[in-house]
C-alpha positions, -999 to +999 in steps of 0.1 A: -087-106-356-069-140-356-091-171-352-066-186-328-030-192-321-010-221-335+025-232-325+044-252-351+073-272-336+089-287-367+126-289-377+119-293-414+120-256-425+102-262-458+074-281-440+072-255-413+069-227-438+043-245-458+021-251-427+026-216-414+015-200-447-015-223-449-027-214-414-020-178-418-041-177-450-069-193-430-067-164-404-047-180-376-017-165-358+013-187-361+045-191-342+072-216-352+101-233-335+126-256-351+136-276-321+120-290-289+136-266-265+126-235-283+091-250-289+086-257-252+097-221-243+073-206-269+044-227-256+048-214-222+052-177-234+025-177-260-001-202-247-013-212-282-047-229-288-030-258-306+005-271-310+015-292-340+045-311-328+071-332-347+086-361-329+122-364-343+139-331-337+171-317-325+178-307-288+146-324-274+123-349-292+086-344-295+077-371-269+098-352-242+082-319-253+048-335-249+057-349-215+069-315-203+038-297-217+015-320-198+034-316-166+033-278-167+002-263-152+003-233-177+005-257-208-012-289-197-045-281-214-032-269-248-043-293-276-014-311-291-013-329-324+017-350-332+027-345-368+055-369-377+067-395-401+069-422-373+040-444-382+048-474-360+019-485-338+040-482-307+049-446-315+012-438-320+003-455-287+032-437-269+020-403-282-015-409-271-004-422-237+016-390-232-015-370-238-015-361-275-049-351-288-042-366-322-015-382-342-009-376-379+016-392-402+029-363-426+031-386-456-006-397-452-022-362-449-021-330-469-015-297-453-052-288-461-063-319-441-042-309-411-058-274-412-092-289-412-084-311-382-071-280-363-103-261-371-122-290-357-102-290-325-107-252-321-144-256-323-147-282-296 
């Protein structure tokens, strides 16, 4: 049985595949979307335990996805980790203000560190 459901909303296919494989090896069920619109739809349909959300994406950016997730009764309580290359302090603050549970800068963290963080969130 899967340990939990993870939704990866990431437009970089290589990174998305890398993270998906890592989580699957750890026993998680993983869904992926490569743009904000599809990600939002999948979040509503699948009700994952955790969403890893990129900010700069086609169709709808991560900040807008996060805003919509938090406004929707069905998705407002899902843990969301922003996973991005935007490391400016104002971006981090904006993400937290919109309700992100955490904020990781891709270049500063290995996929293994991200998996560990998700495991911690799932235990809470």
